C-alpha positions as CSV (number, residue, x, y, z in Angstrom):
1,M,-22.0,13.6,14.1
2,P,-18.5,12.0,14.4
3,V,-16.6,15.3,14.9
4,R,-17.6,18.0,17.4
5,F,-15.6,21.0,18.6
6,D,-16.8,21.9,22.1
7,R,-15.8,25.5,22.5
8,S,-17.7,25.8,25.9
9,E,-14.8,24.0,27.6
10,T,-11.4,25.6,28.4
11,P,-9.4,24.5,26.6
12,G,-11.7,23.7,23.7
13,V,-12.2,19.9,23.0
14,I,-12.5,18.3,19.6
15,R,-14.5,15.1,20.3
16,L,-14.2,12.2,17.8
17,E,-17.2,9.8,18.1
18,G,-18.0,6.6,16.4
19,A,-16.3,5.9,13.0
20,V,-14.1,8.7,12.0
21,D,-13.3,8.2,8.3
22,I,-12.9,9.9,5.0
23,G,-16.6,10.7,5.0
24,C,-16.0,13.2,7.9
25,A,-12.5,14.3,6.8
26,A,-13.7,17.8,5.8
27,E,-15.5,18.2,9.1
28,L,-12.4,17.1,11.1
29,K,-10.1,19.4,9.1
30,A,-12.4,22.3,9.8
31,A,-12.4,21.6,13.5
32,L,-8.7,21.2,13.6
33,L,-8.1,24.4,11.7
34,E,-10.4,26.3,14.1
35,A,-8.6,24.9,17.1
36,L,-5.2,25.8,15.6
37,T,-6.4,29.4,15.0
38,S,-7.5,29.7,18.6
39,K,-3.8,29.9,19.6
40,G,-3.0,28.5,23.0
41,E,-4.4,25.1,23.7
42,A,-7.0,22.6,22.5
43,R,-7.6,18.9,23.3
44,I,-8.8,16.0,21.3
45,S,-11.0,13.3,22.8
46,V,-11.2,9.9,21.1
47,E,-12.7,8.0,24.1
48,T,-16.0,7.3,22.2
49,A,-14.4,6.7,18.7
50,T,-15.0,3.2,17.4
51,G,-12.7,3.5,14.4
52,I,-10.4,5.9,12.7
53,D,-9.0,5.6,9.2
54,V,-5.7,6.8,7.7
55,T,-7.2,10.0,6.4
56,A,-8.2,11.1,10.0
57,V,-4.8,9.9,11.3
58,Q,-3.0,12.0,8.7
59,L,-5.1,15.1,9.6
60,L,-4.3,14.6,13.3
61,W,-0.5,14.2,12.6
62,A,-0.5,17.3,10.4
63,A,-2.4,19.3,13.1
64,E,0.0,18.1,15.8
65,R,3.0,19.2,13.7
66,E,1.4,22.6,12.9
67,A,0.6,23.1,16.6
68,R,4.1,22.3,17.7
69,V,5.6,24.7,15.1
70,S,3.3,27.5,16.2
71,G,3.9,27.0,19.9
72,M,0.4,25.8,20.5
73,V,-0.6,22.8,22.6
74,L,-2.8,20.2,20.8
75,A,-3.0,17.1,23.0
76,L,-5.2,14.1,23.7
77,E,-7.7,14.2,26.5
78,G,-8.5,10.9,28.1
79,P,-7.5,7.4,27.0
80,V,-7.2,6.0,23.5
81,P,-9.4,2.9,23.1
82,E,-7.4,-0.3,22.5
83,A,-9.1,-0.8,19.1
84,L,-7.8,2.5,17.8
85,R,-4.3,1.7,19.1
86,A,-4.5,-1.7,17.2
87,T,-5.5,0.1,14.0
88,L,-2.5,2.4,14.2
89,L,-0.1,-0.5,14.9
90,E,-1.5,-2.3,11.8
91,A,-1.0,0.8,9.8
92,G,2.7,1.1,10.9
93,F,2.3,3.9,13.5
94,E,4.2,3.6,16.7
95,R,2.0,6.0,18.8
96,F,-1.2,7.9,18.6
97,P,-0.9,11.5,17.3
98,C,-1.3,14.4,19.8
99,A,-0.3,12.3,22.8
100,E,1.5,14.4,25.4
101,D,3.4,11.5,26.8
102,P,4.1,9.5,23.7
103,E,2.9,6.0,24.7
104,P,4.0,3.4,22.2
105,V,1.4,1.2,20.7
106,D,1.5,-2.1,22.6
107,E,2.8,-4.9,20.3
108,G,1.4,-7.8,22.4
109,G,2.6,-7.1,25.9
110,E,6.2,-6.3,25.2
């Protein structure tokens, strides 16, 4: 299961595992909506994600924007694997969505 919302932790954590692509977009959207309705704070963990497609990235950006507008905190928990950062760079994104401290995607050590 590539998307799991762990409500047992405080704040709740949405865990993205393996390949997160259009095949699990509905599942990711449902988890993000549930997190957004919880009001307060939620985290997203991508540590064990091996890939992420543009559909998932768009959902994360939309959720981040909605959280910001509603005064909620939706942030990354843990590091973003280098392979995911490279994918975002190739797609034209400068940073990973939901990063508290926007860390630019490294463009080869600059």
